[in-house]
C-alpha positions as CSV (number, residue, x, y, z in Angstrom):
1,M,0.0,-0.1,0.1
2,V,1.1,3.4,-0.8
3,Q,2.3,5.5,2.2
4,L,1.0,8.8,1.8
5,S,2.8,11.9,3.5
6,F,-0.2,14.2,3.5
7,D,-3.7,13.4,2.7
8,D,-6.6,15.8,3.5
9,V,-9.2,18.0,2.1
10,I,-8.3,21.5,1.3
11,K,-10.4,24.5,0.9
12,V,-9.5,27.5,-1.4
13,K,-9.5,30.7,0.6
14,E,-7.8,33.2,-2.0
15,I,-6.5,33.3,-5.5
16,D,-3.8,35.6,-6.8
17,D,-3.7,35.3,-10.5
18,K,-2.1,38.8,-11.4
19,K,1.3,37.5,-12.2
20,Y,0.9,35.0,-15.0
21,D,-1.6,34.3,-17.4
22,K,-1.9,30.3,-17.0
23,V,-1.0,30.2,-13.4
24,S,-2.7,31.2,-10.2
25,R,-1.3,31.0,-6.7
26,I,-3.9,29.7,-4.4
27,T,-4.1,30.2,-0.6
28,A,-5.8,27.1,1.0
29,R,-6.5,25.6,4.4
30,S,-6.7,21.9,5.3
31,E,-9.9,20.9,7.3
32,E,-8.6,17.9,9.3
33,L,-5.0,18.8,10.0
34,D,-5.4,22.6,10.2
35,M,-2.5,23.1,7.8
36,S,-2.0,26.3,5.6
37,L,-1.0,25.8,2.0
38,V,0.2,28.0,-0.7
39,L,0.2,26.5,-4.1
40,D,0.9,27.3,-7.7
41,V,-1.6,25.7,-10.0
42,N,-1.8,25.7,-14.0
43,T,-5.1,26.9,-14.2
44,E,-5.4,26.7,-17.9
45,I,-5.7,22.9,-17.4
46,Y,-7.1,22.9,-14.2
47,P,-9.3,25.9,-13.4
48,V,-9.9,26.7,-9.4
49,R,-12.1,29.0,-7.9
50,V,-12.4,30.5,-4.1
51,G,-14.4,28.1,-2.1
52,D,-13.5,25.1,-4.0
53,R,-12.6,21.9,-2.1
54,F,-10.1,19.2,-2.8
55,R,-8.7,16.0,-1.6
56,M,-4.9,16.8,-1.8
57,V,-2.2,14.1,-1.3
58,L,1.5,14.1,-1.2
59,S,3.1,10.8,-2.0
60,K,6.6,9.2,-2.6
61,S,5.2,6.9,-5.4
62,L,2.3,6.5,-7.5
63,Y,2.2,2.6,-7.3
64,P,0.7,0.7,-4.3
65,D,3.9,-1.3,-3.8
66,G,5.9,1.9,-3.5
67,S,7.9,1.3,-6.5
68,T,9.6,4.2,-8.1
69,V,7.9,5.7,-11.4
70,T,9.8,5.0,-14.6
71,E,7.0,5.7,-16.9
72,L,3.1,6.3,-16.1
73,N,1.2,3.1,-16.5
74,P,3.9,1.0,-18.4
75,K,2.1,-1.1,-20.9
76,G,-1.1,-0.6,-19.0
77,Q,0.1,-3.4,-16.4
78,Q,0.0,-1.4,-13.0
79,K,-2.6,0.7,-11.6
80,S,-1.5,4.0,-10.4
81,L,-2.7,6.5,-7.6
82,A,-3.0,9.0,-10.3
83,D,-5.9,7.3,-12.0
84,K,-7.9,8.4,-8.9
85,F,-7.0,12.0,-9.2
86,E,-7.5,14.8,-11.9
87,Y,-4.4,17.0,-11.4
88,V,-0.9,15.6,-10.8
89,M,2.6,17.2,-10.4
90,H,6.1,15.5,-9.6
91,G,8.4,17.8,-7.7
92,L,11.4,18.1,-5.4
93,L,11.3,19.5,-1.7
94,Y,14.0,22.0,-1.8
95,K,13.6,23.5,1.9
96,M,12.3,22.9,5.4
97,S,12.2,25.5,8.1
98,E,10.6,26.2,11.3
99,D,8.3,29.5,11.9
100,T,8.8,30.5,15.8
101,S,7.1,34.0,15.1
102,D,3.9,33.0,16.6
103,R,3.4,31.4,20.2
104,D,2.7,28.1,18.5
105,P,5.9,26.9,16.5
106,A,5.1,25.7,12.8
107,A,7.0,23.8,10.4
108,E,7.1,24.8,6.5
109,V,7.9,22.4,3.7
110,Y,8.8,24.0,0.4
111,I,8.4,21.8,-3.0
112,S,9.1,23.1,-6.4
113,F,7.1,21.4,-9.2
114,G,9.0,22.3,-12.3
115,G,9.0,26.2,-11.3
116,L,5.4,25.7,-9.7
117,Q,5.8,26.3,-6.1
118,M,4.1,24.9,-2.9
119,M,4.5,25.9,1.0
120,L,2.8,23.8,3.4
121,K,2.8,25.2,6.9
122,G,1.6,23.6,10.1
123,D,2.1,21.8,13.6
124,P,5.3,20.0,13.3
125,T,3.7,16.8,14.8
126,K,1.1,16.8,12.0
127,I,3.2,17.7,9.0
128,G,5.1,14.2,8.4
129,N,8.3,12.9,7.8
130,Y,10.1,14.8,5.1
131,N,13.8,15.0,3.9
132,V,15.3,17.9,1.6
133,D,15.9,16.5,-1.7
134,E,13.0,14.1,-1.6
135,K,10.9,13.8,-4.7
136,L,7.1,13.7,-4.2
137,F,3.9,13.9,-6.2
138,L,1.3,16.1,-5.3
139,L,-2.3,14.8,-6.5
140,M,-5.7,16.6,-6.5
141,R,-9.2,15.9,-6.9
142,R,-12.2,18.2,-6.8
143,L,-14.8,17.2,-4.4
């Protein structure tokens, strides 16, 4: 079974689409884990509106056995986690830090998906085990 690093429902709170024509930066909040999220989304292929809710997953692999992805659905033999989602990106975790400016400390995880950025921020005990230079898949499905 695939081990998911993050699995929660997120709700879009704000959209900033002023900088690029095809990409919007969304600000969202996860419902169960109470994490804040800033994510660049290619809205030309996956439109997003304020108030939309998504199931969002971060995973190290797309395959149930945890094997490395060499190509998507090689010869159609293996089912993929991507089959259950509408929007998938592959990226690299490039930075982790702690925000101690509030009275409750928060961990921050930064991932780049080929230039599209994500920042996940929340309680260090809930944010999961990550390592810098780790490759991860982000998967989203509209609810």
